N, C-alpha and C positions, 0 to 999 in steps of 0.2 A: 687758492685751489686746495682741494682735499689731496691727501697723499696719492690717492688713486688717479685723480686728474693730473697731478704732477707727473706721475709715472707714464700715463698715456702721452702727455705732452713730450716728455723726453724720448719716448719710443718713436714718436712721429716727427721729431725735429731732426732734420738732416744735418744741421750744423753740429748738434750734439753727437749724432751718430758718427760723424767724421772725426771726432776727437779721439786721441789715443785712449786706450782703456784706463790708464792711470788717471788721466784728467777726468774721464767720465766718473771714475770712482770718487775722486775728490769732490766733484760737483754733487754727487749723490750724498756723500757724507755731510757736506755743508747744508744741503737741503734737509736732511734728517735732523741735524742739530737745530736748524731754524724751526722745524716743526715741533721740536721739544720745548721751545721757548714759550713762556706765557704771552698772552696778547700785550701785556704791559712791557715785557722785555723786548718784544718785536717792535713796539712803537718807539721805545728808547733807542733801539738801533736805527730805525728809520730817521729819528730826529738827529742822531749823531751823523748819519750819512748826509742829511740835508745841510747841516752845519759845514761838514767837510766840502761839499759841493759848492758852497757859497764862498769858500776861502780862495784867495788868489794863489797861483802857483808858488809865489814866494812865501806866503803864509804856510802852505802845506809843507814846503821844504823845511821851513823853520821848525814847525811842529815835529816833523819826522826826525830831523837831525839834532834838535836841541831839547825840546820839551819832553817828548816821549822817552828818550834815553834817561833823562833825569827822573821822570815819573816812575819808571821801572825800578830804579834804585831805591826809591822811598820805601821805608818799612810800612807794612799794612796799616798800622795805626795812624801814621802821618797821612797816607793816602786817603784814609777814611775821613780824617778831620778836614782835609781839603775838599773832598767830595761833598761833605755835608754843607760846607759853606757855599760851594758852587751851586748846589741845589737850592739853597735859600735865595740865591741871586737870580734864579731862573726866569721869573716872570717880571723882572724889573726893567725899566727903561735904562738906557746907557747912563744917563745922568744919575739916576737913583743908585744904579749899580756902583758907579764910581764913588758916590758919597758913602755908600756902605763899606766899600773897600778902604776908604780913608778913616773909617770909624775905628778907633783903638779898641773899643769893646768887641767889635766884630772879629778883629784879627788877634785878639788876646790869646796867648799861648802858642802862637805860630812864630817860628824863627823868621829872620829876615829873608832867608832863601825861600821858605814856604810862602811868605807874603808876596814875594816877587812872582813865584810860580802861579799863585792864586790870581794875581792881577793879570798875568799873561793869559791864563786859561779863560778868565772872565772876559778879557778884551777880545779874544778869539771866539767867544761864545761856546767854548767846549763844554758839553754837558748841559746846555741851555736851549730853550726854545728860541728860534730866531726872533729878532725884533719885528714888530708889525711893519708893513710897508709904510714908507714915509718917515721912519724914525732914523 
């Protein structure tokens, strides 16, 4: 929807209108932030949301309690190195992905902790397109 259509929707949505003003403000801010994203950034967020929805509750809990806290502590250069490798695994089958993760040339320069995190994120398909049905 265009920003104008979004505003009309919010004005005519009873559930939105019944929310406290603070919550309405937060929703408007998030919508404005979404509208500032490029189409590629929006698609990347949709892809991440799809991956998140496919995870089991146990996987989500593990990511929230273990992986994300460690990820936030990584220096930007290490995060970028992991992200680059994750993106290169993006369109691979699970078998090809695992083979690549076991390739010393692919993980060269990563610490054992970084290799472990890369494997965990790749296994959970974080930052990747989902496998096609039947994989």
